C-alpha positions as CSV (number, residue, x, y, z in Angstrom):
1,X,85.6,91.5,103.6
2,X,81.7,90.0,102.8
3,X,80.8,90.6,106.3
4,X,82.0,94.2,106.1
5,X,84.5,93.3,108.7
6,X,87.8,95.4,109.0
7,X,90.3,93.9,111.7
8,X,91.3,96.0,114.4
9,X,94.7,95.0,114.5
10,X,95.7,96.1,111.5
11,X,93.8,99.4,112.1
12,X,97.1,101.2,113.5
13,X,99.1,103.6,112.1
14,X,102.4,105.1,112.6
15,X,102.9,108.8,112.0
16,X,106.4,110.3,110.9
17,X,106.6,113.7,111.6
18,X,109.1,115.6,108.8
19,X,110.1,119.1,108.4
20,X,108.8,121.2,105.4
21,X,112.2,122.4,103.7
22,X,112.5,126.0,103.1
23,X,109.4,127.4,106.3
24,X,110.9,130.7,108.1
25,X,109.7,129.4,111.3
26,X,108.6,126.1,112.5
27,X,106.5,127.1,115.7
28,X,102.9,126.0,113.6
29,X,102.0,122.6,113.0
30,X,101.8,123.5,109.2
31,X,105.3,123.5,108.5
32,X,105.7,119.6,109.4
33,X,104.5,117.0,106.9
34,X,103.6,113.9,108.4
35,X,103.9,110.5,106.7
36,X,101.8,107.5,107.8
37,X,102.8,104.3,107.6
38,X,100.3,101.4,107.8
39,X,100.0,97.8,107.8
40,X,100.5,95.7,104.6
41,X,98.4,93.1,105.0
42,X,96.2,96.0,105.5
43,X,96.5,97.4,102.2
44,X,95.9,94.4,100.3
45,X,92.4,94.3,101.4
46,X,91.8,97.8,100.6
47,X,93.1,97.8,97.3
48,X,90.6,94.6,96.8
49,X,87.9,97.4,98.3
50,X,89.0,99.8,96.1
51,X,88.7,97.7,92.8
52,X,85.3,97.2,93.6
53,X,84.3,100.4,94.9
54,X,85.7,102.0,91.5
55,X,83.3,99.8,89.4
56,X,80.1,100.7,91.4
57,X,81.4,104.3,91.1
58,X,80.5,104.3,87.3
59,X,77.0,102.9,87.7
60,X,75.9,104.7,91.2
61,X,77.3,107.1,89.9
62,X,79.1,108.1,93.1
63,X,81.0,110.8,91.6
64,X,80.7,113.9,89.0
65,X,82.1,113.5,85.3
66,X,84.7,116.3,85.8
67,X,86.6,114.5,89.1
68,X,89.8,113.1,88.4
69,X,92.0,110.4,89.9
70,X,91.4,107.0,91.1
71,X,89.3,106.0,88.6
72,X,89.9,104.7,85.4
73,X,90.6,107.0,82.5
74,X,90.7,109.9,85.0
75,X,94.6,111.2,85.1
76,X,96.3,114.9,85.6
77,X,96.3,114.5,81.7
78,X,92.3,114.2,81.5
79,X,91.9,117.6,84.0
80,X,94.3,119.5,82.0
81,X,92.3,118.7,78.9
82,X,88.7,119.5,80.3
83,X,90.3,122.6,81.1
84,X,92.1,123.8,77.5
85,X,88.8,122.2,75.5
86,X,86.8,124.6,77.6
87,X,88.5,127.6,76.8
88,X,89.2,127.2,73.4
89,X,85.5,126.4,73.3
90,X,84.8,129.9,74.8
91,X,87.7,131.5,72.7
92,X,85.3,130.8,69.4
93,X,82.6,132.3,71.0
94,X,84.6,135.7,71.9
95,X,84.4,135.4,75.4
96,X,86.8,136.2,78.1
97,X,88.0,133.0,80.3
98,X,89.2,133.1,83.9
99,X,90.1,130.4,86.2
100,X,90.7,130.6,90.2
101,X,92.6,127.1,91.0
102,X,91.9,126.3,94.7
103,X,93.6,123.9,97.3
104,X,91.1,122.4,99.5
105,X,92.9,122.9,103.3
106,X,93.8,119.4,105.1
107,X,92.0,117.1,102.7
108,X,91.7,113.6,104.1
109,X,91.7,114.7,107.5
110,X,88.6,116.4,107.4
111,X,86.1,113.4,106.1
112,X,83.5,112.5,108.6
113,X,82.7,109.1,108.2
114,X,79.0,109.5,109.1
115,X,78.7,111.9,106.3
116,X,80.4,109.9,103.9
117,X,78.5,106.3,105.3
118,X,75.4,108.1,104.5
119,X,75.8,109.3,100.7
120,X,77.3,106.0,99.9
121,X,73.7,104.8,101.4
122,X,72.0,106.9,99.5
123,X,73.9,106.2,95.6
124,X,73.3,102.5,96.2
125,X,76.4,100.9,96.8
126,X,76.3,97.2,98.2
127,X,75.5,97.4,101.6
128,X,78.5,94.9,102.8
129,X,81.0,97.2,101.0
130,X,79.4,100.2,102.8
131,X,79.9,98.1,106.4
132,X,83.4,97.3,105.5
133,X,83.9,101.2,105.0
134,X,82.4,101.7,108.4
135,X,84.4,99.2,110.2
136,X,87.5,100.7,108.1
137,X,87.2,104.5,109.7
138,X,86.1,103.1,113.2
139,X,88.3,102.8,116.6
140,X,91.4,103.9,114.3
141,X,94.7,104.6,116.4
142,X,98.0,106.0,115.8
143,X,100.9,107.5,116.9
144,X,103.4,110.3,116.2
145,X,107.4,109.9,116.3
146,X,109.7,113.0,116.2
147,X,112.7,114.0,118.3
148,X,112.6,110.8,119.9
149,X,110.9,107.5,120.4
150,X,107.2,106.8,119.4
151,X,104.4,107.9,122.0
152,X,101.3,106.0,122.9
153,X,98.6,105.4,120.3
154,X,96.0,108.1,120.7
155,X,92.4,107.2,118.9
156,X,92.0,109.3,115.0
157,X,88.1,109.6,115.5
158,X,88.0,111.9,112.1
159,X,89.2,111.6,108.8
160,X,90.8,108.7,106.1
161,X,94.5,107.4,106.8
162,X,97.0,108.8,104.4
163,X,98.7,106.3,102.6
164,X,95.9,103.8,102.1
165,X,95.0,102.7,98.5
166,X,91.1,103.7,99.1
167,X,91.7,106.8,100.7
168,X,91.6,109.2,97.2
169,X,88.7,107.3,96.2
170,X,86.6,107.6,99.4
171,X,87.9,111.6,99.6
172,X,86.9,111.9,96.1
173,X,83.3,110.2,96.3
174,X,82.6,112.9,99.3
175,X,83.8,116.2,97.9
176,X,81.7,115.2,95.0
177,X,79.1,117.5,96.0
178,X,81.2,120.2,95.4
179,X,80.6,120.2,92.0
180,X,77.9,123.1,91.8
181,X,75.7,123.3,88.7
182,X,76.8,126.9,87.6
183,X,75.9,128.3,84.0
184,X,78.8,129.1,81.9
185,X,81.1,128.0,84.3
186,X,82.9,124.7,85.1
187,X,84.5,123.2,88.1
188,X,87.1,120.7,87.3
189,X,89.1,118.6,90.4
190,X,92.2,116.3,90.9
191,X,91.6,114.8,94.5
192,X,92.0,118.3,96.9
193,X,92.9,120.5,93.8
194,X,90.1,122.4,92.4
195,X,90.2,124.7,89.2
196,X,86.8,127.1,89.2
197,X,86.6,128.5,85.4
198,X,83.9,131.4,84.5
199,X,83.3,132.8,81.1
200,X,81.6,136.2,80.3
201,X,82.1,139.1,77.6
202,X,84.5,140.9,80.0
203,X,87.4,140.1,82.3
204,X,85.4,142.4,85.2
205,X,82.5,140.4,84.8
206,X,84.5,137.3,85.5
207,X,85.8,138.4,88.0
208,X,82.5,139.3,89.7
209,X,81.7,135.3,88.9
210,X,84.4,134.0,90.3
211,X,83.7,135.8,93.4
212,X,80.2,134.7,93.6
213,X,81.8,131.2,92.5
214,X,83.9,131.2,95.5
215,X,81.1,132.1,97.9
216,X,78.8,129.3,96.9
217,X,81.7,126.8,96.9
218,X,82.7,128.0,100.4
219,X,79.0,127.4,101.8
220,X,78.6,124.0,100.3
221,X,82.3,122.9,101.4
222,X,81.5,123.9,105.4
223,X,78.5,122.1,105.2
224,X,80.4,119.0,104.7
225,X,83.3,120.4,107.1
226,X,85.7,121.0,104.3
227,X,87.5,124.6,103.8
228,X,89.5,126.2,101.3
229,X,93.4,127.3,102.2
230,X,92.7,130.7,100.7
231,X,96.4,131.6,100.8
232,X,97.5,129.1,98.2
233,X,94.6,130.3,95.6
234,X,96.2,131.3,91.7
235,X,94.2,133.2,89.7
236,X,94.8,133.4,85.4
237,X,93.1,135.4,82.8
238,X,93.4,133.3,79.6
239,X,93.4,134.6,76.0
240,X,94.2,133.5,72.9
241,X,98.0,133.8,71.0
242,X,96.3,136.4,68.7
243,X,94.7,138.5,71.3
244,X,95.6,142.1,71.7
245,X,95.1,142.1,75.6
246,X,98.2,140.9,76.7
247,X,97.8,140.8,80.3
248,X,94.8,141.5,82.7
249,X,95.5,142.7,85.7
250,X,92.4,142.9,87.3
251,X,92.7,140.8,91.0
252,X,90.0,138.7,92.9
253,X,89.8,139.2,96.3
254,X,89.1,136.8,98.6
255,X,88.8,137.4,102.5
256,X,90.9,140.2,102.8
257,X,93.5,139.0,100.1
258,X,94.1,140.1,96.7
259,X,95.0,137.6,94.0
260,X,96.6,139.3,90.8
261,X,96.6,137.6,87.5
262,X,99.6,135.1,86.9
263,X,102.2,135.1,84.0
264,X,103.3,131.4,84.7
265,X,101.7,128.9,87.6
266,X,101.6,125.3,88.0
267,X,98.9,122.9,88.3
268,X,99.0,119.1,88.1
269,X,102.7,119.1,87.0
270,X,101.7,121.5,84.0
271,X,103.2,125.2,83.8
272,X,100.6,127.0,82.4
273,X,100.2,130.6,80.8
274,X,97.7,133.3,79.5
275,X,97.9,132.2,76.5
276,X,98.1,128.1,76.8
277,X,101.8,128.4,75.4
278,X,103.7,124.8,75.2
279,X,107.0,126.1,75.5
280,X,107.1,127.1,79.5
281,X,106.3,123.5,80.1
282,X,108.4,121.6,77.7
283,X,111.8,124.1,79.0
284,X,110.5,122.8,82.3
285,X,110.8,119.3,81.1
286,X,114.0,119.6,79.1
287,X,116.0,121.0,82.3
288,X,114.8,118.3,84.3
289,X,115.8,116.2,81.2
290,X,119.4,117.6,81.3
291,X,119.3,117.5,85.3
292,X,118.8,113.3,85.0
293,X,121.4,113.4,82.1
294,X,124.1,114.9,84.2
295,X,123.3,112.7,87.4
296,X,124.1,109.5,84.9
297,X,127.2,110.7,83.8
298,X,128.0,110.7,87.6
299,X,127.9,107.0,87.6
300,X,129.4,106.2,84.8
301,X,133.6,106.9,86.0
302,X,135.4,105.0,84.3
303,X,136.5,101.5,86.2
304,X,134.5,102.3,88.6
305,X,130.9,103.9,87.2
306,X,128.1,101.5,85.6
307,X,128.9,100.3,82.0
308,X,128.1,101.9,79.2
309,X,125.7,100.3,78.1
310,X,123.8,100.3,81.2
311,X,124.1,103.8,81.4
312,X,122.4,104.2,77.9
313,X,119.6,102.0,79.0
314,X,119.2,103.9,82.6
315,X,119.1,107.5,80.3
316,X,116.7,106.1,78.0
317,X,114.2,104.9,80.5
318,X,114.5,108.2,82.9
319,X,114.3,110.7,80.0
320,X,111.7,109.5,77.9
321,X,109.1,110.0,80.8
322,X,110.4,113.2,81.8
323,X,110.4,115.0,78.4
324,X,107.2,113.6,77.5
325,X,104.7,114.2,80.4
326,X,102.3,116.4,79.2
327,X,102.5,115.4,75.9
328,X,98.9,113.6,75.4
329,X,97.8,117.1,76.2
330,X,100.2,119.6,74.3
331,X,102.6,118.9,71.5
332,X,106.4,118.9,72.6
333,X,108.7,120.6,70.4
334,X,111.6,118.5,68.2
335,X,114.2,117.1,70.3
336,X,117.7,115.9,69.2
337,X,121.5,115.3,70.5
338,X,124.3,117.0,70.1
339,X,127.4,114.7,69.3
340,X,128.9,115.2,72.7
341,X,125.8,114.0,74.0
342,X,124.0,117.2,74.9
343,X,120.4,116.6,74.6
344,X,118.5,120.4,72.9
345,X,115.3,121.4,72.1
346,X,115.4,123.4,69.4
347,X,111.7,124.6,69.7
348,X,112.7,126.1,73.3
């Protein structure tokens, strides 16, 4: 690593092709998912480089402050807090607030190595790390396995390998330029998921601003070989709980597709509503927690199942993370148990 060299013997990857469930047709490659298996020894070295590059990402800097993931203190909760804090700030100024949720198409597969290395050099990253990243991305090979034995290895000329500890960090650095400086707007991202938010006196003005922001973002993304999956776009017009406007029906048109306001959407594991009502999110967490409890009950059959104290320990270790996901962003309702052990949430 000190010499900026990554051994060629650990650059080979095996891709397992799996069907995406629920697809109406499997005639398109987008109906399949590839799980990449990498060498364990390579991942150890990649983890070391990731920790060193993460330290330099803060000092150089290599990323935008509103980019989350792969850096200390940048989690899904931070991305949700950025969005919620910005909404509450502009609601106090009596502004209308709208967000367009975008998804990067392809993501890791579209990273150009020469552009990434050039960016690292301009930002002042240590030369041995830049040289190692170039060696890591160069001369990679892979083969796919589906419906039969593996095929021969083929060269992989672009992208960063999925499943690698350093790939998310390299991608975050690569797309940092997509965080454009637009007045009265905010672009929050978590790896390949972007939330473009604008504020103005009216929702109609917000629609125009969102169209303008998307056009600017699309031009900037095309310059680095990145595009957005327009069909996965979601729109939400925020409001306060006491607002007289219950639902705004103004759509946004992107590439001949109309996107209407959603009354409930999922982003980064959080359930959002236009009024930031936490009950929708925690009702979902409550349902998942009860489903986990039902699974544990099936493991506690008399004489052949787990011991009662083990079931109790398993229930506590599973239900607490499920129920409390998102509690750092919103206040969950009070919870208690019935005498029969069923979990209840009175606030829901």
